[in-house]
C-alpha positions as CSV (number, residue, x, y, z in Angstrom):
1,M,0.0,0.0,0.0
2,Y,2.7,2.5,1.0
3,L,5.5,2.6,-1.6
4,D,8.1,4.7,0.3
5,K,7.5,5.5,3.9
6,L,4.3,5.4,5.9
7,H,3.6,8.7,7.4
8,I,1.8,8.1,10.8
9,V,0.3,10.7,13.2
10,L,-0.7,9.8,16.7
11,A,-2.9,12.2,18.6
12,E,-2.8,11.1,22.2
13,D,-2.6,13.1,25.5
14,D,-1.3,10.3,27.7
15,Q,2.5,10.3,27.7
16,D,2.7,6.5,28.6
17,D,0.4,5.6,25.7
18,R,2.6,7.7,23.3
19,L,5.7,6.0,24.6
20,L,4.2,2.5,24.2
21,F,2.9,3.4,20.7
22,N,6.3,4.6,19.7
23,N,8.1,1.5,21.1
24,V,5.7,-0.7,19.1
25,F,6.3,1.1,15.9
26,N,10.1,0.9,16.4
27,H,9.7,-2.9,16.3
28,V,7.2,-3.1,13.4
29,K,9.0,-3.9,10.2
30,I,7.7,-1.0,8.1
31,N,9.5,2.1,6.9
32,H,7.7,5.0,8.6
33,T,7.7,8.4,10.1
34,L,5.8,9.1,13.3
35,K,4.5,12.5,14.4
36,M,3.0,12.6,17.9
37,C,0.6,15.3,19.0
38,E,-0.4,15.7,22.6
39,D,-3.9,17.0,22.0
40,G,-6.5,17.8,19.4
41,I,-5.4,21.4,19.1
42,E,-1.8,20.4,18.3
43,L,-3.1,17.8,15.8
44,M,-5.3,20.2,13.9
45,D,-2.5,22.9,13.8
46,Y,-0.1,20.3,12.5
47,L,-2.5,19.0,9.8
48,R,-3.3,22.5,8.6
49,N,0.3,23.7,8.5
50,S,2.1,20.7,7.3
51,E,2.7,20.3,3.6
52,E,2.8,16.5,4.0
53,V,-0.6,14.8,4.5
54,P,-0.3,11.7,6.7
55,D,-1.3,8.3,5.5
56,I,-3.0,7.4,8.7
57,I,-4.0,9.1,11.9
58,F,-4.4,7.2,15.2
59,L,-6.8,9.4,17.1
60,D,-7.6,9.3,20.8
61,L,-11.1,10.4,21.7
62,T,-10.6,12.0,25.1
63,M,-8.1,14.7,24.8
64,P,-8.0,18.2,26.4
65,G,-8.6,21.3,24.3
66,K,-10.3,19.5,21.4
67,S,-11.7,16.0,21.5
68,G,-11.0,13.3,18.9
69,I,-14.6,13.5,17.7
70,E,-14.2,17.3,17.1
71,C,-10.9,16.6,15.2
72,L,-12.6,13.8,13.2
73,K,-15.4,16.2,12.2
74,E,-12.9,18.9,11.1
75,I,-10.7,16.5,9.2
76,K,-13.7,15.1,7.2
77,K,-14.9,18.6,6.3
78,D,-11.5,19.6,5.0
79,E,-11.1,18.7,1.3
80,R,-7.3,18.3,1.6
81,L,-7.6,16.0,4.7
82,R,-10.8,14.0,4.3
83,D,-9.2,11.0,2.6
84,I,-6.7,10.3,5.4
85,T,-7.3,6.9,7.0
86,I,-8.5,7.6,10.6
87,A,-8.1,4.9,13.2
88,I,-9.9,5.8,16.4
89,Y,-7.6,4.7,19.2
90,S,-9.4,4.7,22.5
91,T,-10.1,3.0,25.9
92,T,-13.8,3.5,25.5
93,S,-16.2,0.8,24.4
94,V,-19.4,2.8,24.7
95,K,-21.6,1.8,21.7
96,A,-22.9,5.3,21.1
97,T,-19.4,6.7,20.8
98,I,-18.3,3.9,18.5
99,E,-21.4,4.5,16.4
100,Q,-20.7,8.2,16.2
101,A,-17.1,7.7,15.1
102,F,-18.4,5.3,12.4
103,I,-21.0,7.7,11.2
104,L,-18.5,10.6,11.1
105,G,-16.3,8.6,8.8
106,A,-13.5,7.0,10.8
107,N,-12.1,3.9,9.1
108,V,-11.6,1.7,12.1
109,F,-12.1,1.8,15.9
110,L,-9.3,0.3,18.0
111,K,-9.8,-0.5,21.7
112,K,-6.5,0.2,23.4
113,P,-5.0,-3.0,24.6
114,N,-3.1,-3.2,27.9
115,E,-0.3,-5.4,26.7
116,Y,2.6,-4.6,24.3
117,D,2.1,-7.8,22.2
118,E,-1.6,-7.1,21.7
119,L,-0.9,-3.5,20.7
120,K,1.8,-4.7,18.2
121,K,-0.6,-7.2,16.7
122,I,-3.4,-4.6,16.3
123,L,-1.2,-1.9,14.9
124,T,0.5,-4.3,12.5
125,E,-2.9,-5.4,11.2
126,V,-4.2,-1.9,10.8
127,I,-1.1,-0.6,8.9
128,Y,-1.2,-3.5,6.4
129,I,-4.8,-3.1,5.5
130,N,-5.2,-1.6,2.0
131,W,-7.7,1.1,2.9
132,Q,-8.2,2.1,-0.7
133,Y,-10.0,-1.2,-1.3
134,I,-11.7,-2.0,2.0
135,T,-14.5,0.6,1.8
136,E,-16.5,-1.7,-0.4
137,G,-17.0,-4.2,2.4
138,F,-17.0,-1.5,5.1
139,N,-19.6,-2.0,7.8
140,K,-20.2,-1.6,11.5
141,E,-19.5,-5.3,12.1
142,N,-15.8,-5.0,11.0
143,F,-15.4,-1.4,12.3
144,M,-14.1,-2.2,15.8
145,I,-10.9,-4.2,16.5
146,S,-10.0,-5.3,20.0
147,Y,-8.0,-8.2,21.5
């Protein structure tokens, strides 16, 4: 799917979660760059001011300043950003929140695992999905991934 280097952005306010995410991607065998944003405001500033559009954004829902849902809405309204693959990356499993993320156009909902190996398995699966072709079979049943 990604010919040169996968450009990944993580929007996550929890420092421990950012560190774990970074450690996992350092061990996943894919050429990538990783930009980490500490909240939704920093994410949206980065997206609006960067010349490079990320391939995938891992988006936490509960962040200070601007929530993941608010960011998702803004991304999907922006013509330059709307086609970015969005992976909601959250501890929540509230059905209404999952439904809202689906309706707003997120590509996948990942429940944050507690273990390193589980996170590595989930992230590896997500980055190797060819998102260009998955939209045909896209439905709520295959929207959430958790281990």
